[in-house]
C-alpha positions as CSV (number, residue, x, y, z in Angstrom):
1,M,0.0,0.0,0.0
2,A,1.3,3.4,-0.9
3,K,1.9,6.0,1.8
4,N,-1.1,8.2,2.0
5,R,-0.9,12.0,2.1
6,I,-3.5,12.7,4.8
7,R,-1.0,14.4,7.2
8,E,0.8,16.3,4.4
9,L,-2.6,17.6,3.2
10,R,-3.8,18.5,6.7
11,E,-0.6,20.4,7.5
12,S,-0.4,22.2,4.2
13,S,-4.0,23.5,4.5
14,N,-4.4,27.1,5.3
15,P,-5.3,27.2,8.1
16,K,-4.0,23.8,9.2
17,I,-6.6,21.1,9.8
18,T,-6.3,19.0,13.0
19,L,-7.5,15.4,13.1
20,K,-10.5,16.6,15.2
21,D,-11.3,19.2,12.5
22,L,-11.0,16.5,9.8
23,S,-13.3,14.2,11.8
24,E,-15.9,17.0,11.9
25,K,-15.6,17.7,8.1
26,L,-16.1,14.0,7.4
27,K,-19.2,14.0,9.7
28,E,-20.6,16.8,7.5
29,K,-20.2,14.4,4.6
30,G,-22.0,11.6,6.4
31,L,-18.9,9.7,7.5
32,A,-18.2,9.0,11.1
33,F,-14.5,8.6,11.9
34,S,-12.9,9.5,15.3
35,D,-9.7,11.5,15.4
36,S,-7.9,8.4,16.8
37,Q,-9.1,6.3,13.8
38,L,-7.9,9.0,11.4
39,Y,-4.5,9.0,13.2
40,Y,-4.1,5.3,12.5
41,Y,-5.1,5.8,8.9
42,E,-2.8,8.7,8.5
43,Q,0.1,6.7,9.9
44,G,-0.7,3.8,7.6
45,K,-1.1,1.5,10.6
46,R,-4.7,0.8,9.6
47,S,-7.0,1.2,6.7
48,P,-10.7,2.1,6.5
49,R,-13.0,-1.0,6.2
50,T,-13.4,-2.0,2.6
51,K,-17.1,-1.2,2.8
52,V,-16.5,2.5,3.4
53,A,-12.9,3.0,2.0
54,D,-14.0,4.4,-1.4
55,D,-16.3,6.9,0.3
56,F,-13.6,7.8,2.8
57,W,-10.9,8.5,0.2
58,Q,-13.4,10.4,-2.0
59,A,-14.5,12.6,0.9
60,L,-10.9,13.4,1.7
61,S,-10.2,14.3,-1.9
62,E,-13.2,16.7,-1.9
63,I,-12.1,18.2,1.4
64,F,-8.6,18.9,0.2
65,D,-9.5,19.5,-3.4
66,V,-7.2,16.8,-4.9
67,S,-7.8,13.5,-6.6
68,P,-8.5,10.4,-4.5
69,A,-5.3,8.9,-6.1
70,Y,-3.3,11.8,-4.7
71,V,-4.7,11.3,-1.2
72,T,-4.0,7.6,-1.2
73,G,-0.4,8.2,-2.5
74,Y,-1.1,6.6,-5.9
75,D,-0.8,9.6,-8.1
76,I,1.0,9.7,-11.4
77,D,4.4,11.3,-11.6
78,S,3.7,13.6,-14.6
79,Q,7.4,14.2,-15.3
80,K,8.1,10.5,-15.7
81,L,4.9,10.0,-17.7
82,T,5.9,12.9,-20.0
83,K,9.4,11.5,-20.4
84,S,8.0,8.0,-21.2
85,L,5.5,9.4,-23.7
86,D,8.2,11.5,-25.4
87,F,10.4,8.4,-25.7
88,L,7.5,6.3,-27.1
89,N,6.6,9.0,-29.6
90,S,10.3,9.3,-30.8
91,Q,10.5,5.5,-31.2
92,T,7.2,5.4,-33.0
93,K,8.4,8.1,-35.4
94,K,11.7,6.4,-36.0
95,I,10.0,3.1,-36.8
96,S,7.4,4.9,-38.9
97,D,10.1,6.6,-40.9
98,E,11.9,3.3,-41.4
99,Y,8.6,1.7,-42.6
100,K,8.0,4.5,-45.1
101,K,11.6,4.2,-46.4
102,D,11.5,0.4,-46.7
103,T,8.1,0.2,-48.3
104,G,8.3,3.4,-50.4
105,K,4.9,4.6,-48.9
106,A,4.6,8.3,-48.2
107,K,1.7,8.2,-45.7
108,N,2.1,7.2,-42.1
109,P,1.4,3.6,-41.4
110,T,-1.5,2.3,-39.3
111,I,-0.8,0.7,-35.9
112,K,-1.5,-2.7,-37.6
113,E,1.0,-2.0,-40.4
114,L,3.6,-0.9,-37.8
115,R,3.1,-4.0,-35.8
116,Q,3.4,-6.3,-38.8
117,Y,6.5,-4.4,-39.9
118,V,8.2,-4.6,-36.5
119,N,7.4,-8.3,-36.2
120,S,8.7,-9.1,-39.7
121,N,11.9,-7.2,-38.9
122,Q,12.4,-9.1,-35.7
123,E,11.9,-12.4,-37.5
124,R,14.3,-11.3,-40.2
125,K,17.0,-10.3,-37.6
126,I,16.5,-13.6,-35.7
127,N,16.8,-15.6,-38.9
128,E,20.0,-13.7,-39.8
129,D,21.4,-14.4,-36.3
130,I,20.5,-18.1,-36.6
131,K,22.3,-18.3,-39.9
132,Q,25.3,-16.7,-38.4
133,L,25.3,-19.1,-35.4
134,N,24.9,-22.0,-37.7
135,N,27.9,-21.0,-39.7
136,I,30.0,-20.6,-36.6
137,S,28.7,-23.9,-35.1
138,Y,29.4,-25.7,-38.4
139,N,33.1,-24.7,-38.2
140,L,33.5,-25.9,-34.6
141,N,34.3,-29.4,-33.4
142,E,31.9,-31.3,-31.1
143,I,33.4,-30.2,-27.8
144,N,33.4,-26.5,-28.8
145,R,29.9,-26.7,-30.2
146,K,28.6,-28.0,-26.8
147,K,30.5,-25.2,-25.1
148,L,28.8,-22.7,-27.4
149,I,25.4,-24.1,-26.5
150,E,26.2,-23.9,-22.8
151,Y,27.4,-20.4,-23.2
152,A,24.2,-19.4,-25.0
153,K,22.1,-21.0,-22.2
154,D,24.2,-19.1,-19.6
155,L,23.7,-15.8,-21.4
156,S,19.9,-16.5,-21.6
157,K,19.8,-17.1,-17.8
158,L,21.8,-14.0,-17.1
159,Q,19.5,-11.9,-19.3
160,N,16.4,-13.3,-17.4
161,F,18.1,-12.6,-14.1
162,E,18.9,-9.0,-15.1
163,K,15.3,-8.6,-16.3
164,E,13.9,-9.8,-13.0
165,K,16.3,-7.6,-11.1
166,A,15.2,-4.6,-13.1
167,E,11.5,-5.4,-12.5
168,D,12.2,-5.8,-8.7
169,K,13.6,-2.2,-8.6
170,K,10.3,-0.9,-10.1
């Protein structure tokens, strides 16, 4: 569970809102929470019961004039999102330009055409790699061929390990 922003929002309000004040504001919205319950929620030690959780977070978002996602700590980092979208757009443009060059078409490709183009390029590159590995393997003796296969398996394991490690960091 993400760290909520109840305390941050209370303390940044002008004037500051105490837990008792917040309890009163929630009562005005038809929700009964004591200041001690709010303290535990604010500290992340407890969460509102599932039955009332959505109403609780929605009411807080209205009180502080922010989104429920922001109150709960699940908001989107707009800088990261913008950076990711810019990268995606640049990659799409690059692939689109390659597609137009390779096919001789002037108009931008559809998503379906791009997908087919990328897949066929990947297949072509894989086939080229396989041919190259076959040529290398053909020129090796039996022992070195087995070593090559073991090395390739180790590389694959390492790649999967690095991929898992990168996903864990997220």
